[in-house]
C-alpha positions in Angstrom: 8.7 4.1 10.1 10.1 5.3 6.8 8.2 3.9 3.8 11.1 2.1 2.4 11.4 0.1 5.6 8.4 -1.8 4.3 10.7 -3.3 1.7 12.7 -4.9 4.5 9.5 -6.4 6.0 8.6 -7.8 2.6 12.0 -9.4 2.0 12.2 -10.8 5.6 8.8 -12.3 5.4 9.3 -13.7 1.9 12.3 -15.5 3.2 10.4 -16.9 6.2 7.8 -18.4 4.0 10.4 -19.8 1.6 12.0 -21.5 4.6 8.6 -22.8 5.8 7.3 -23.9 2.5 10.5 -25.6 1.3 10.2 -24.3 -2.2 9.5 -20.9 -3.8 8.9 -18.1 -1.4 6.4 -15.4 -0.9 6.5 -11.8 -0.3 4.8 -9.1 1.7 2.7 -8.6 4.8 3.6 -10.2 8.1 4.8 -13.5 9.4 7.7 -15.1 11.2 11.2 -15.8 10.0 12.9 -18.9 11.5 16.6 -18.6 12.0 19.2 -20.6 10.2 22.2 -22.5 11.3 25.3 -20.6 12.4 27.6 -22.4 10.0 28.4 -20.8 6.6 26.9 -22.5 3.6 29.1 -25.4 2.6 31.5 -24.6 -0.2 30.4 -21.0 -0.3 33.9 -19.6 -0.4 34.2 -20.9 -4.0 32.0 -23.7 -5.1 32.7 -25.7 -8.2 30.4 -25.2 -11.1 27.2 -27.2 -10.9 26.1 -29.2 -13.9 23.8 -27.2 -16.1 20.2 -27.8 -17.1 19.3 -26.3 -20.4 20.9 -27.4 -23.6 18.8 -25.2 -25.8 20.6 -23.7 -28.8 22.1 -20.2 -28.3 19.8 -17.8 -30.1 22.8 -15.7 -30.9 23.8 -18.5 -33.3 26.0 -21.1 -31.4 25.4 -24.2 -29.3 26.8 -24.3 -25.7 29.6 -26.8 -25.1 28.1 -29.5 -22.8 31.4 -29.8 -21.1 31.3 -26.2 -20.1 32.6 -22.9 -21.4 36.3 -22.1 -21.6 35.6 -18.5 -20.7 36.9 -17.1 -17.4 35.2 -18.3 -14.2 36.7 -15.8 -11.8 34.4 -14.4 -9.2 34.0 -10.8 -8.1 37.2 -9.6 -6.5 35.8 -6.6 -4.7 32.5 -5.0 -3.9 31.9 -1.3 -3.4 29.0 0.8 -2.5 27.3 3.0 -5.1 27.5 6.5 -3.8 24.5 8.0 -2.3 25.4 8.9 1.3 23.4 7.9 4.4 19.8 7.6 3.3 18.4 5.7 6.3 18.1 5.8 10.0 21.2 5.2 12.2 19.6 4.3 15.5 22.6 4.4 17.8 26.3 5.3 18.2 28.7 3.5 20.6 32.2 4.8 21.4 34.8 2.7 23.1 35.3 4.6 26.4 39.1 4.6 26.3 40.3 3.9 22.8 40.3 7.1 20.7 38.3 7.1 17.4 36.9 3.6 18.0 33.2 4.2 17.2 30.4 1.9 16.0 27.1 2.8 14.4 24.0 0.6 14.4 21.2 0.9 11.9 17.6 -0.3 11.9 17.8 -2.4 8.7 21.2 -1.9 7.2 23.5 -3.6 9.6 26.4 -2.0 11.5 29.5 0.1 10.7 32.8 0.9 12.3 34.5 4.3 11.9 37.8 4.3 10.0 39.8 7.3 11.2 42.4 6.9 8.5 40.0 7.3 5.7 37.4 9.4 7.5 34.7 7.0 6.4 32.7 4.1 7.8 33.5 0.4 7.3 30.5 -2.0 7.0 31.0 -4.9 9.4 27.9 -7.0 8.7 28.1 -7.7 5.0 28.9 -11.3 5.7 25.8 -11.9 7.8 23.4 -14.4 6.4 23.7 -16.5 3.3 20.2 -15.9 2.2 17.2 -13.6 2.4 15.9 -15.7 5.4 18.7 -14.1 7.5 18.0 -10.5 6.4 16.4 -9.9 9.7 19.8 -9.9 11.4 20.6 -6.7 9.6 18.3 -5.0 12.1 20.7 -4.1 15.0 19.0 -3.6 18.3 22.0 -2.8 20.4 25.9 -2.8 20.4 28.1 -3.2 23.4 31.9 -2.9 23.8 34.2 -4.3 26.5 35.9 -1.4 28.2 38.9 -3.7 29.0 39.4 -5.1 25.5 38.9 -2.8 22.5 38.9 -5.7 20.1 35.8 -7.3 21.6 32.3 -6.1 20.4 28.9 -7.6 20.8 25.9 -7.0 18.6 22.3 -7.9 19.4 20.3 -8.4 16.2 16.7 -9.0 15.0 14.6 -6.7 12.9 11.1 -7.3 14.2 9.9 -9.0 17.4 7.1 -10.9 15.4 9.9 -12.7 13.4 11.0 -14.8 16.3 14.1 -14.9 18.5 17.1 -12.8 17.7 20.8 -13.4 17.7 23.9 -12.1 19.6 26.9 -11.7 17.3 30.4 -11.7 19.0 33.6 -10.4 17.4 37.1 -10.5 18.8 38.5 -8.3 16.0 36.3 -5.2 16.0 33.7 -6.7 13.8 35.9 -8.1 11.0 34.7 -11.6 11.8 31.7 -12.8 13.8 30.4 -15.8 15.6 26.8 -15.9 16.9 24.6 -17.3 19.6 20.8 -17.7 19.2 19.0 -15.7 21.8 15.9 -17.0 23.7 13.9 -13.8 23.1 12.9 -11.6 20.2 14.5 -8.3 19.2 13.2 -5.3 17.3 16.0 -3.4 15.5 13.4 -1.8 13.2 10.5 -1.7 15.7 9.3 1.6 17.2 11.6 3.0 19.8 14.7 1.5 18.1 17.1 4.2 19.4 16.3 3.4 23.0 19.2 2.0 25.0 21.7 0.8 25.0 19.9 -2.4 26.0 23.0 -4.6 25.9 25.8 -3.8 28.4 29.1 -5.4 29.4 30.1 -5.2 33.1 33.3 -3.1 33.1 34.6 -4.9 36.2 33.7 -8.5 35.2 33.3 -8.4 31.4 32.1 -12.0 31.2 28.9 -10.7 32.7 26.4 -9.1 30.3 22.8 -7.8 30.8 20.2 -7.3 28.1 16.9 -5.5 28.4 14.5 -7.2 26.0 11.3 -5.8 24.5 8.9 -8.6 25.4 10.6 -10.8 28.0 12.1 -8.6 30.6 15.7 -8.5 31.7 18.3 -11.2 30.8 21.8 -12.0 32.1 24.8 -13.9 30.8 27.8 -14.9 32.9 29.8 -16.5 30.1 30.4 -13.7 27.7 27.0 -14.0 26.0 27.1 -17.7 25.2 24.1 -18.6 27.4 21.3 -16.4 28.9 18.8 -16.6 31.7 15.9 -14.4 32.5 16.3 -12.2 35.6 13.1 -13.3 37.2 13.8 -11.2 40.3 12.7 -8.3 38.2 10.0 -10.1 36.3 9.3 -13.5 34.8 6.8 -12.2 32.2 7.3 -13.1 28.6 4.7 -11.2 26.7 2.5 -13.1 24.3 1.8 -11.7 20.8 -1.7 -10.8 22.0 -0.2 -8.8 24.9 2.2 -7.1 22.4 -0.7 -6.4 20.1 -2.6 -4.9 23.0 0.1 -2.3 23.5 0.3 -1.3 19.9 2.2 -4.2 18.3 5.7 -3.0 19.2 6.6 -3.4 22.9 9.4 -1.3 24.4 10.0 -3.6 27.4 13.2 -3.1 29.5 14.8 -0.2 27.8 18.4 0.1 29.1 21.0 -1.1 31.5 23.5 1.2 33.3 26.3 0.1 35.7 27.1 2.4 38.6 30.9 2.2 38.6 33.9 4.3 37.7 36.3 1.3 37.6 37.0 -1.5 35.2 38.8 -4.8 35.3 38.6 -5.4 39.0 37.4 -9.0 38.5 34.4 -8.6 40.9 31.1 -8.0 39.3 29.6 -4.5 39.6 27.0 -4.6 42.3 24.9 -1.5 41.7 23.0 -1.6 38.4 20.1 0.4 37.1 17.5 -0.6 34.5 14.6 1.3 33.0 11.2 -0.2 32.3 8.8 1.1 29.6 5.2 1.8 30.5 4.0 -1.1 28.3 6.0 -3.8 30.0 5.6 -2.3 33.4 1.8 -2.4 33.0 1.8 -6.0 31.7 4.2 -7.3 34.4 2.6 -5.4 37.3 5.7 -3.3 37.9 5.1 -0.1 39.7 8.1 2.0 38.6 9.9 3.0 35.4 13.3 2.4 37.0 14.7 -0.4 39.1 18.0 -0.7 41.0 20.1 -3.7 42.2 22.8 -3.4 44.8 23.8 -7.1 44.6 24.8 -7.6 41.0 21.3 -8.2 39.7 20.2 -10.8 42.2 17.4 -8.6 43.6 15.8 -5.4 42.4 14.0 -2.5 44.1 11.9 0.2 42.5 13.3 3.7 42.2 10.9 6.6 42.8 11.1 8.8 39.7 9.9 12.4 39.3 7.5 11.6 36.4 5.6 8.5 35.6 4.2 7.0 32.4 7.2 8.2 30.4 9.9 6.3 28.5 13.6 6.6 29.6 15.3 6.4 26.2 18.8 7.2 27.6 20.6 7.3 30.9 24.3 8.1 31.3 26.7 8.2 34.2 29.3 11.0 34.5 32.8 10.4 35.9 31.7 11.8 39.3 28.9 9.2 39.6 26.1 11.6 38.7 23.4 10.2 36.4 21.7 12.2 33.7 18.3 10.7 32.8 16.0 11.6 29.9 12.2 11.1 30.3 10.1 11.4 27.2 6.4 10.7 26.7 6.7 8.9 23.4 9.0 6.1 22.3 10.3 7.5 19.0 11.9 7.7 16.6 11.6 11.4 16.8 9.6 11.1 20.1 7.0 13.6 20.9 6.9 15.2 24.3 6.6 16.3 27.0 10.3 15.6 27.7 12.4 16.1 30.8 16.1 15.8 31.6 17.0 15.2 35.3 20.2 14.9 37.3 20.1 12.0 39.7 22.6 11.3 42.5 21.2 8.0 43.5 18.6 9.4 45.9 17.4 12.8 44.7 16.4 14.3 41.3 17.1 17.8 39.9 15.3 19.0 36.9 17.7 20.4 34.3 15.7 20.8 31.1 12.1 20.4 30.0 10.2 20.7 26.7 6.5 20.8 26.6 3.9 20.9 23.8 3.1 24.6 23.5 2.1 26.8 20.6 1.4 23.9 18.4 4.8 22.2 18.9 5.3 18.8 20.4 9.0 18.5 21.2 10.4 15.6 23.1 13.9 14.6 24.2 16.1 11.9 22.9 19.8 11.4 23.2 22.0 12.6 26.0 25.8 12.4 26.5 28.2 13.8 29.1 31.9 14.6 29.3 33.8 15.6 32.5 32.4 15.9 36.0 31.2 18.2 38.7 30.1 21.7 38.1 31.7 21.9 34.6 30.2 18.7 33.2 29.4 19.1 29.5 26.0 17.8 28.5 24.8 17.4 25.0 21.0 16.9 24.7 19.0 16.0 21.6 15.6 17.6 21.1 13.3 15.4 19.1 10.3 16.1 16.9 11.5 19.7 16.4 11.6 19.8 12.7 13.2 22.7 10.9 16.3 24.9 11.1 16.0 28.6 12.2 17.0 31.0 14.9 15.3 30.0 18.1 14.8 26.3 17.0 16.1 23.6 19.3 18.0 20.6 17.8 21.0 20.0 20.1 21.2 21.8 23.4 24.6 22.1 25.1 25.5 22.9 28.7 29.0 23.4 30.1 27.9 23.8 33.7 26.1 20.5 34.5 22.8 21.8 33.2 22.6 25.1 34.9 22.4 27.0 31.6 21.9 25.9 28.0 22.6 27.1 24.5 21.6 25.8 21.0 24.6 24.6 19.0 23.0 23.3 15.7 20.0 25.3 14.6 20.9 28.2 12.4 24.6 27.3 12.6 27.1 27.0 9.7 27.0 23.9 7.5 24.3 21.2 7.5 21.5 20.5 10.0 19.4 17.5 10.8 16.4 18.0 13.1 13.6 15.7 14.2 15.1 12.3 14.9 17.9 13.4 17.3 17.5 10.1 19.2 21.1 9.5 20.1 23.8 12.1 20.8 27.3 11.3 21.7 30.3 13.4 22.9 33.5 11.8 21.8 35.2 10.6 25.0 38.6 11.6 23.6 37.5 15.0 22.2 34.8 17.0 24.0 34.5 19.3 20.9 33.5 16.4 18.7 29.7 15.8 19.1 27.7 13.5 16.8 24.0 12.6 16.6 21.9 10.3 14.5 19.0 11.2 12.3 16.7 9.8 9.7 19.3 10.2 7.0 22.4 9.1 8.8 24.8 10.9 11.1 25.8 14.5 11.5 28.7 15.9 13.6 30.5 19.0 14.7 34.2 19.1 15.6 34.1 22.6 17.1 31.3 22.4 19.6 32.9 25.0 21.9 32.6 27.6 19.2 29.9 30.2 19.5 28.9 29.0 16.0 29.8 25.3 15.6 29.9 24.0 12.1 27.9 20.8 11.3 28.6 18.3 8.5 27.3 14.9 7.6 29.4 12.0 8.8 28.1 9.5 6.3 30.9 8.6 4.0 30.4 4.9 3.0 27.2 4.6 5.0 24.6 3.4 2.5 21.2 2.6 3.9 18.9 3.2 1.0 16.5 0.5 -0.1 16.3 0.0 -3.9 13.0 -1.5 -5.1 14.0 -1.8 -8.8 17.0 -1.2 -11.0 17.5 -1.3 -14.7 20.7 -0.9 -16.8 20.8 0.8 -20.2 22.6 -0.4 -23.4 26.3 0.1 -23.7 27.5 3.7 -24.2 24.4 5.2 -22.7 25.2 8.4 -20.7 24.2 6.8 -17.4 25.0 3.6 -15.5 21.5 2.6 -14.4 18.2 3.9 -13.1 17.6 3.4 -9.4 14.0 3.3 -8.1 14.2 3.4 -4.3 12.1 3.9 -1.3 12.0 7.3 0.4 14.6 8.9 -2.0 12.7 8.2 -5.3 14.1 7.6 -8.7 17.6 8.6 -9.8 19.9 8.2 -12.8 23.4 7.2 -11.7 26.0 8.6 -14.1 29.0 7.8 -11.8 29.1 5.1 -9.1 31.5 7.2 -7.0 29.4 10.4 -7.0 26.0 11.2 -5.6 23.5 11.3 -8.5 22.0 14.6 -9.5 19.5 13.6 -12.2 16.0 12.8 -11.0 12.3 13.7 -11.8 12.2 15.5 -8.4 14.1 15.7 -5.2 11.0 15.4 -3.0 10.3 12.7 -0.5 9.0 9.9 -2.8 9.2 6.2 -3.5 10.5 5.0 -6.8 8.8 1.7 -7.8 9.9 1.0 -11.4 11.5 2.5 -14.4 12.8 1.7 -17.9 14.3 3.2 -21.0 13.8 2.7 -24.7 16.6 0.4 -25.7 17.2 1.8 -29.1 16.8 5.3 -27.7 18.0 5.3 -24.1 17.6 9.1 -23.7 13.9 8.3 -23.4 13.1 7.2 -19.9 9.9 6.6 -18.0 9.1 5.6 -14.4 6.6 5.4 -11.7 6.5 5.9 -7.9 4.7 7.3 -5.0 4.4 11.0 -4.2 5.0 10.8 -0.4 5.6 14.5 -0.2 2.0 15.3 -1.0 0.1 12.1 -0.1 -1.3 12.1 -3.6 -0.5 8.5 -4.2 1.0 7.0 -7.3 2.5 9.1 -10.1 4.5 8.7 -13.2 7.1 10.7 -15.2 9.2 10.7 -18.3 12.3 12.3 -19.8 13.2 12.6 -23.4 16.8 13.9 -22.9 18.5 11.4 -20.6 17.2 12.9 -17.4 18.1 16.6 -17.9 14.4 17.6 -17.9 11.3 15.7 -16.7 7.6 15.8 -17.0 4.9 14.0 -15.0 2.4 11.9 -16.9 -0.6 14.1 -17.7 -3.0 11.2 -16.7 -2.7 8.0 -14.8 -4.0 4.5 -15.8 -6.7 2.7 -13.8 -5.4 1.6 -10.4 -2.1 3.6 -10.5 -3.0 6.3 -8.0 -4.4 4.0 -5.3 -2.2 0.9 -5.8 1.2 2.3 -4.7 2.9 -0.9 -3.7 6.3 -1.8 -5.1 4.9 -4.9 -6.8 4.9 -2.8 -9.9 6.5 -2.8 -13.3 6.8 -0.4 -16.2 8.5 -0.9 -19.6 9.3 1.3 -22.6 9.3 -0.5 -25.9 10.1 2.7 -27.8 10.0 6.5 -27.5 6.6 7.7 -26.2 5.3 4.1 -25.8 4.9 2.9 -22.2 3.3 -0.2 -20.6 2.6 0.2 -16.9 1.5 -2.5 -14.5 0.8 -0.9 -11.1 0.5 -3.2 -8.1 -2.7 -5.2 -8.0 -3.9 -3.8 -11.3 -4.5 -4.7 -14.9 -1.6 -3.2 -17.0 -2.3 -0.3 -19.3 -0.4 1.2 -22.3 0.2 4.7 -23.5 1.4 5.8 -27.0 1.8 9.5 -26.0 4.1 9.6 -22.9 1.2 9.3 -20.5 -1.2 11.8 -22.0 -3.7 9.0 -22.2 -3.9 5.3 -21.3 -5.7 2.2 -22.5 -6.1 -1.0 -20.5 -4.6 -4.2 -21.9 -6.4 -7.4 -22.0 -4.3 -9.1 -19.3 -6.5 -10.7 -16.7 -7.1 -9.1 -13.3 -5.0 -10.5 -10.5 -6.9 -12.2 -7.7 -6.1 -11.2 -4.2 -4.0 -13.8 -2.4 -4.0 -12.2 1.1 -5.1 -9.1 3.0 -2.6 -6.2 2.4 -0.6 -8.5 0.2 0.5 -6.9 -3.0 1.0 -8.7 -6.3 1.6 -7.6 -9.8 2.9 -8.4 -13.3 6.5 -8.4 -14.2 6.9 -6.7 -17.6 9.8 -6.9 -20.1 10.2 -5.3 -23.5 12.1 -7.3 -26.1 15.2 -5.2 -26.9 15.5 -6.4 -30.5 11.9 -6.2 -31.5 9.9 -3.3 -29.8 6.6 -4.9 -30.9 7.2 -7.7 -28.4 6.4 -7.2 -24.8 6.3 -9.9 -22.2 4.2 -10.2 -19.0 4.8 -12.7 -16.2 2.3 -13.3 -13.4 4.1 -15.2 -10.6 1.0 -16.3 -8.9 1.2 -13.9 -6.0 2.3 -16.3 -3.3 3.2 -19.9 -2.7 -0.5 -20.6 -2.0 -1.5 -18.7 -5.2 -2.0 -20.0 -8.7 0.8 -21.4 -10.9 2.9 -18.8 -12.7 1.7 -17.7 -16.2 3.5 -16.0 -19.1 1.9 -13.7 -21.7 3.2 -12.4 -25.0 2.3 -9.3 -26.9 3.3 -8.7 -30.5 1.8 -5.2 -30.8 3.9 -3.2 -28.4 2.1 -4.3 -25.3 -1.4 -3.4 -26.3 -2.8 -7.0 -26.3 -1.4 -10.2 -24.9 -1.8 -14.0 -25.4 -1.2 -16.7 -22.8 1.8 -18.9 -23.5 0.6 -22.4 -23.3 4.2 -23.4 -22.9 4.3 -21.6 -19.6 1.3 -23.6 -18.4 3.0 -26.8 -19.5 6.2 -25.8 -17.7 4.2 -25.7 -14.4 5.9 -22.5 -13.1 5.8 -22.4 -9.3 3.4 -20.0 -7.6 5.6 -17.4 -5.9 5.5 -13.8 -4.7 6.4 -10.9 -6.9 9.4 -10.1 -4.8 11.0 -13.6 -5.1 10.6 -13.9 -8.9 12.0 -12.1 -11.9 12.3 -12.1 -15.7 15.1 -10.9 -18.0 15.6 -10.6 -21.7 18.8 -11.1 -23.7 19.2 -7.7 -25.4 21.3 -9.4 -28.1 18.8 -11.8 -29.5 15.0 -11.5 -30.2 12.8 -13.7 -28.1 15.6 -15.0 -25.8 14.1 -15.0 -22.3 15.0 -16.1 -18.8 12.7 -16.5 -15.8 13.3 -17.2 -12.1 10.1 -18.5 -10.5 11.4 -18.7 -6.9 12.3 -22.3 -7.3 14.5 -22.5 -10.3 15.4 -21.0 -13.7 13.6 -21.4 -17.1 14.9 -20.4 -20.5 13.0 -19.7 -23.7 14.4 -19.0 -27.1 11.1 -18.5 -28.9 9.5 -15.6 -27.2 8.1 -17.7 -24.4 6.3 -20.3 -26.5 8.3 -23.0 -25.0 10.4 -23.2 -21.8 13.3 -25.3 -20.7 13.8 -25.9 -17.0 17.2 -25.8 -15.5 17.5 -28.4 -12.7 20.6 -26.6 -11.4 18.8 -24.6 -8.7 16.9 -25.8 -5.7 15.7 -24.1 -2.5 18.0 -24.6 0.5 17.6 -24.0 4.2 15.7 -20.8 4.3 16.8 -19.7 0.8 15.0 -19.5 -2.5 16.0 -21.7 -5.3 16.2 -18.8 -7.8 14.7 -15.4 -7.0 16.6 -12.9 -9.3 18.1 -13.1 -12.8 20.0 -10.5 -14.8 21.9 -10.5 -18.1 24.9 -8.4 -18.8 27.9 -8.1 -21.1 29.3 -11.4 -22.2 32.8 -12.5 -21.5 35.4 -12.2 -24.2 35.2 -15.3 -26.4 32.1 -16.6 -24.7 29.8 -18.8 -26.8 26.7 -17.2 -25.5 26.0 -13.5 -26.1 25.4 -12.5 -22.5 26.6 -13.3 -19.0 23.8 -14.6 -16.8 23.6 -13.9 -13.1 21.2 -15.7 -10.8 20.5 -15.1 -7.1 19.7 -18.6 -5.8 20.9 -21.9 -4.4 23.1 -24.5 -6.1 24.0 -27.6 -4.1 22.8 -26.0 -0.9 25.0 -22.9 -1.5 23.1 -19.6 -1.7 24.6 -16.7 -3.5 25.0 -15.0 -6.9 25.9 -17.5 -9.5 27.1 -16.7 -13.0 27.0 -18.6 -16.3 28.8 -17.7 -19.5 27.4 -20.6 -21.5 23.6 -20.2 -21.5 23.3 -22.1 -18.2 25.3 -25.2 -18.9 27.7 -24.4 -16.1 27.7 -22.1 -13.2 30.2 -20.5 -10.8 29.4 -18.7 -7.6 30.1 -15.1 -8.2 30.0 -13.6 -4.6 31.4 -15.2 -1.4 30.5 -15.5 2.3 32.0 -12.1 3.1 29.6 -10.4 0.6 26.1 -11.6 1.2 24.6 -8.4 2.5 21.8 -10.1 4.4 20.1 -11.2 1.2 19.8 -9.5 -2.2 16.5 -7.8 -3.2 17.2 -6.5 -6.7 19.9 -7.1 -9.3 21.0 -5.8 -12.7 24.0 -6.5 -14.8 26.1 -3.9 -16.7 26.2 -4.0 -20.5 29.6 -2.1 -20.7 31.7 -4.2 -18.4 31.8 -7.9 -18.1 31.6 -9.1 -14.5 29.9 -6.0 -13.1 26.5 -6.3 -11.5 24.6 -4.0 -9.2 22.8 -5.5 -6.2 20.8 -4.2 -3.2 21.6 -5.7 0.2 19.1 -5.6 3.0 19.2 -1.9 3.9 22.7 -1.6 2.5 21.9 0.5 -0.5 23.4 -0.5 -3.9 26.7 -2.3 -4.3 28.6 -3.1 -7.4 31.1 -5.8 -8.3 34.6 -5.5 -9.8 
């Protein structure tokens, strides 16, 4: 699993605990996430402003009008993706078999996409899923199925991890523009191991009201009413694995891996009678099944084992050619990027013919992943993905192609013109309407060739508008800085974004790393510092700085106590002024440096008690933008079962801190790092805002006293207030900054904005732009109404 995927775990579990605890929410580790009602949040298409809480004077010099501000209250009109390109694992591709260019992509944590031929880009089709972080798990897509008879109808089986509880089936009659959903009676694992296996969900071409689904832990399921209700196919097995049984097989069961109908017709009205399904070794062992493949000849009423040429292997993909021949992949491991041995066989319903094998030899451990066919008979074209074969050189195997039904093979990607993407070739598809168009998934998105018949096919990424990075922290600079924001993200590291429509080029390094936190000197924004994890070397935590706006970088010469070992994203770093840095690694006492990391000294902030095994916690830090001698530290308590939140103030640049007794009096809720935040108004000294998971607090005296806003309160599975950001004020506004809060007002979760210091609020997003929950947020200081948010596995998005 990519490291940044842990961020998805964190957010999903935080949401589950918020739902279970009825107040603030908590953040990392493992747990379960109960589902929410299928109805949209009431009033979420445009709620009226809720009455405000605080009436504290505006530190910029005016008093908010209790009746509300006369400034504009328009919401975001459009949302766009900040350009990166791919960045995450696309686990499957599904073509409609007869409608040209109709293609869907499913991802493990970032929802689903539909190809737009007119723009040569992907359209996200799941941004409306979920109205709170508690529903972020439904951005993990386990399987997609289309109706061969109706190219408007598409089904999507969702659920990120099996331990989170049962999944959902989403149904669309307009190619994913709108969805309804059904709660499923079994769990799904769109981000579990083996997530490219399938497709698990299939529509009967002859009687499309009949669907089958191969689950990970509960066997095979059938629906006869277009997915509305489901029953277990007990004729195959009635086993529903317990968590202990799942743990015994490694914690991530593969179960029933796929369903294939043996038919060349569609729309006959009579259910297809011959059906195949593959069973993984883990479920077969637990259920007492003796084969890895089963066959039904009576529409799924009864099942018989099929003798296979190898045993103990997974069957990640099985496809049927137009002549009725099956092509079946066997691979030892489950993937992603499954290790071998691997085998591809041709199967005519009774006999098996070996077409291709890869075996560990000479230090390699290649497996096989995706397979796709086009045509029939002796000239059948087969595209075969070789997995775990990292690298690109002559003689390497990435995608193997046969134009004679597997009699001979040639490599069509390794050492070919353009790009290459080896390793996780877990799904390969030949376009049904164009045999020269071949695509495959990989850890960074999708890659394709449109001239597969050439002796030297050209490969290019097909990732336009797929954004599946996972931002862990974002910070915006003052107006007129030469960059838009600093993005600290999992797997791709830290980057300065100078143009939201272009992939960034300024970074401390381009190696595989996690960016955890970063900041700039407000009065000198060319000075930047940040911290992350050196995944490329396994060396642990590291830090870096730039004095020229990201043109050149240097690593910190030394690291403070705890920074190398405590690499979790519950970290914070601030820059009060050039050369001066305060760094709070996860689970560590913050330290400060006055020489750009050449040396470090511990602050006097108290150590943070552990609140749970493998459960990170940390201090939120913020530097006052008007007075660089003031630095603020917020301990959220670590979890809902932790200690009440506390706020600390430094007046010597973050060297020493004093506890704010006002924060103790305010009784800040105990909450996790990931469901709390702090923001400073850059236009007024000592003007602070804090979201404690439950609600929002405001201080105008550097945290000595706090006013609680009663506007926000936790809803059904949603935090009351988890994120807060301040940006450019509206023209004519009485308060010097626009305030944005991710939270719940009158039961409506979303992004809410106030232009009058919290007296009145208007929902800023809508139900079509919820992104499965929002993990980080920052507001722009150049443009009023522009914020940057991270959706669940959806990269960064910005409002217009």
